[in-house]
C-alpha positions in Angstrom: 47.5 21.6 -87.4 46.3 23.5 -90.4 43.0 21.6 -90.4 42.4 22.3 -86.8 43.1 26.0 -87.3 40.7 26.1 -90.2 38.0 24.4 -88.1 38.6 26.9 -85.3 38.4 29.8 -87.7 35.1 28.5 -89.1 33.7 28.1 -85.6 34.8 31.6 -84.7 32.9 33.0 -87.7 29.8 31.1 -86.8 29.9 32.2 -83.2 30.4 35.8 -84.3 27.3 35.5 -86.6 25.1 34.2 -83.8 26.4 36.0 -80.8 25.8 39.5 -82.2 22.0 39.3 -82.2 21.9 37.6 -78.8 23.9 40.5 -77.4 21.5 42.9 -79.1 18.7 41.3 -77.2 20.1 42.2 -73.9 22.0 45.4 -74.8 19.6 46.9 -77.3 18.7 49.7 -74.9 22.1 51.3 -75.3 21.7 51.5 -79.1 18.0 52.1 -79.8 16.7 55.5 -80.8 14.8 57.7 -78.4 11.0 57.4 -78.4 8.2 59.3 -76.7 4.5 58.7 -76.4 3.4 62.3 -75.8 2.3 62.8 -79.4 -0.3 60.0 -79.1 -1.5 57.8 -82.0 -0.8 58.9 -85.6 -3.4 61.1 -87.1 -3.6 58.8 -90.1 -5.6 56.3 -88.0 -9.2 57.5 -88.5 -11.2 55.6 -85.9 -9.1 54.7 -82.9 -11.0 52.3 -80.7 -8.1 50.9 -78.6 -5.3 53.1 -77.5 -2.3 52.0 -75.5 -0.1 54.8 -76.8 -1.6 58.2 -75.9 -0.4 59.4 -72.5 0.8 55.9 -71.6 4.5 56.7 -71.1 5.6 54.9 -74.3 9.3 55.4 -73.9 12.3 53.3 -72.9 11.9 54.0 -69.2 9.1 51.4 -69.3 11.3 48.8 -71.1 10.7 47.1 -74.4 10.4 43.6 -75.9 12.5 42.1 -78.7 10.2 41.3 -81.6 11.9 40.6 -84.9 11.5 38.2 -87.8 15.2 37.7 -88.5 16.4 36.9 -92.0 19.2 34.4 -92.9 21.5 33.6 -91.1 19.8 34.8 -87.9 16.5 32.9 -88.0 17.3 31.3 -84.6 16.9 34.7 -83.0 13.4 35.3 -84.3 10.9 36.2 -81.6 7.4 37.8 -81.7 5.7 39.7 -79.0 1.9 40.2 -78.5 -0.5 42.0 -76.2 -4.2 41.5 -75.6 -7.2 43.8 -76.3 -10.9 43.6 -75.8 -13.6 43.9 -78.5 -17.0 45.2 -77.2 -20.4 43.7 -77.9 -20.7 45.8 -81.1 -17.8 44.0 -82.8 -15.1 45.6 -84.9 -14.1 45.8 -88.5 -10.4 46.7 -88.5 -9.0 49.4 -90.7 -5.7 50.2 -89.2 -3.1 49.3 -86.6 -0.2 51.2 -85.1 2.7 50.0 -82.9 5.4 52.0 -81.2 8.9 50.9 -80.8 12.5 51.7 -81.3 15.3 50.7 -83.7 19.0 49.9 -83.2 21.1 52.1 -85.4 21.5 50.8 -88.9 18.2 48.8 -88.9 16.6 48.6 -92.3 12.9 47.6 -92.2 12.1 45.1 -94.9 8.4 44.5 -94.2 6.0 44.3 -91.3 4.0 41.2 -90.1 0.8 41.7 -88.1 -1.3 39.0 -86.5 -4.6 38.7 -84.6 -5.0 35.7 -82.3 -7.8 34.3 -80.2 -7.5 34.3 -76.4 -6.8 31.1 -74.6 -8.3 32.2 -71.3 -5.1 32.3 -69.3 -2.3 31.0 -71.5 -1.8 34.0 -73.9 -2.5 33.9 -77.6 -4.3 31.0 -79.2 -5.5 30.2 -82.7 -4.6 32.7 -85.4 -7.6 34.8 -86.5 -5.9 36.7 -89.3 -2.4 37.4 -90.7 -1.2 40.5 -92.5 2.2 39.4 -93.6 4.8 41.1 -95.8 3.0 44.4 -95.4 4.6 47.6 -96.5 4.5 49.8 -93.3 4.7 53.5 -93.0 6.8 55.1 -90.3 5.0 57.6 -88.2 6.0 59.9 -85.4 8.2 58.6 -82.6 9.2 55.4 -84.4 5.6 54.2 -84.8 4.7 51.8 -87.6 1.4 51.8 -89.3 -0.5 49.4 -91.4 -3.5 50.9 -93.1 -5.1 48.1 -94.9 -6.4 45.6 -92.4 -9.4 44.5 -94.5 -8.0 41.0 -94.8 -9.0 40.5 -91.2 -12.5 39.1 -90.6 -15.0 41.0 -88.5 -14.0 40.6 -84.8 -16.9 39.5 -82.6 -17.1 40.5 -78.9 -14.3 39.0 -76.9 -10.6 39.1 -75.9 -7.9 38.9 -78.7 -4.2 39.3 -79.0 -2.3 41.5 -81.5 1.2 40.4 -82.4 3.8 42.2 -84.6 7.3 41.8 -85.7 9.2 43.4 -88.6 11.3 41.4 -91.0 14.8 42.7 -90.6 18.5 41.7 -91.0 19.2 41.1 -87.4 22.9 41.2 -88.0 22.6 44.9 -88.9 20.0 46.1 -86.5 16.8 45.2 -84.7 13.5 46.5 -83.4 12.2 46.6 -79.9 8.5 47.0 -79.0 8.1 49.7 -76.3 6.1 49.1 -73.1 3.8 51.6 -71.5 2.1 52.3 -68.2 -1.4 51.0 -69.0 -2.6 48.0 -67.1 -5.1 46.3 -69.5 -5.8 42.6 -69.3 -3.0 40.1 -69.3 0.7 40.8 -69.4 2.5 41.0 -72.8 3.6 37.6 -74.1 6.5 36.4 -76.3 7.0 33.4 -78.6 10.7 32.8 -79.0 11.3 29.1 -79.8 15.1 29.5 -79.8 15.4 31.0 -76.3 12.1 30.3 -74.5 10.6 27.1 -76.1 7.9 26.5 -78.6 5.1 28.2 -76.7 3.8 31.6 -75.8 5.1 32.7 -72.4 4.5 35.8 -70.3 7.4 38.3 -70.5 9.5 38.3 -67.4 11.5 35.6 -65.6 10.2 32.8 -67.9 11.7 34.6 -70.9 13.9 37.5 -69.8 16.2 37.1 -72.8 13.8 39.2 -74.8 13.1 41.8 -72.1 15.0 45.0 -72.1 14.5 47.1 -69.0 11.9 46.4 -66.3 8.7 44.4 -66.2 6.2 45.2 -68.9 2.4 44.9 -68.4 1.3 46.4 -71.7 2.9 47.1 -75.1 2.3 50.3 -76.9 -0.2 49.9 -79.8 -3.4 51.3 -81.1 -6.2 49.9 -83.2 -8.5 51.8 -85.6 -11.8 50.1 -86.5 -15.5 50.8 -87.1 -18.3 49.1 -85.3 -19.7 46.1 -87.1 -23.2 46.6 -88.5 -26.0 44.9 -86.5 -27.3 41.7 -88.0 -30.2 42.5 -90.3 -33.6 41.6 -88.8 -35.7 39.8 -91.5 -38.4 42.2 -92.4 -41.9 40.8 -92.7 -43.5 42.1 -95.9 -46.8 43.8 -96.1 -48.1 41.1 -98.5 -47.1 38.4 -96.0 -48.9 40.0 -93.2 -52.0 40.4 -95.4 -52.0 36.8 -96.4 -51.6 35.7 -92.7 -54.5 37.9 -91.7 -56.7 36.4 -94.5 -55.8 32.9 -93.5 -56.6 33.6 -89.8 -59.9 35.2 -90.7 -60.8 32.3 -93.0 -59.9 29.8 -90.2 -62.0 31.8 -87.7 -65.0 31.9 -90.1 -64.7 28.2 -90.8 -64.8 27.2 -87.1 -67.6 29.7 -86.5 -69.7 28.1 -89.3 -69.1 24.6 -88.0 -70.2 25.7 -84.5 -73.4 27.2 -85.8 -74.3 24.1 -87.8 -73.5 21.7 -85.0 
């Protein structure tokens, strides 16, 4: 009897450890701090080229997505959200990224993890383009998080990409939720949550509603700061090269003219 009791007690402890984050996924709206998108993107971002924060209703009325890299013993509750963006023909060199979300009370941010993915043309994020992991992030206004040094990312050529983010946190203490906005750019936000939704990126919504707090989300609130990539240098033809070419052409012309005269 004592052995059975001990086993039940152990099971109860384990259930308690793993149910708490699961409940947080569905009930996080009642505990997260208030956010608002009226202030727009942080002034620290110098060259904003993609903005899904300013005047996009970035508050809890538009829902939010669970996006957390949970530390031990809550790894099974890890899930990352991502949203797409478009790079124009000029290309971009990234210098900063900002996301807007909300915290449950007591959350302690350990570090931030940012990713850029290629687009699969209909199935969400594809191959990883760059990873900015274990980054020290700086909180901004309205629970925004900013990473300033994105120089590890290669130059982004024209095309569609996805930006994913999740903070590393102790999910037994608190969690983060990526806020949705009213913009309608490109594809719907996606989530990768192997523990609840399978080992694949899926659109947020009925296929993975465990991570969705509130209503349907088309876009997540984030902004990208970048500069246009410099144009490919056009090889310059040197003056000496042009002169040599002209001399050769003149010599060839003179040669054929002399042969015609002597024929």
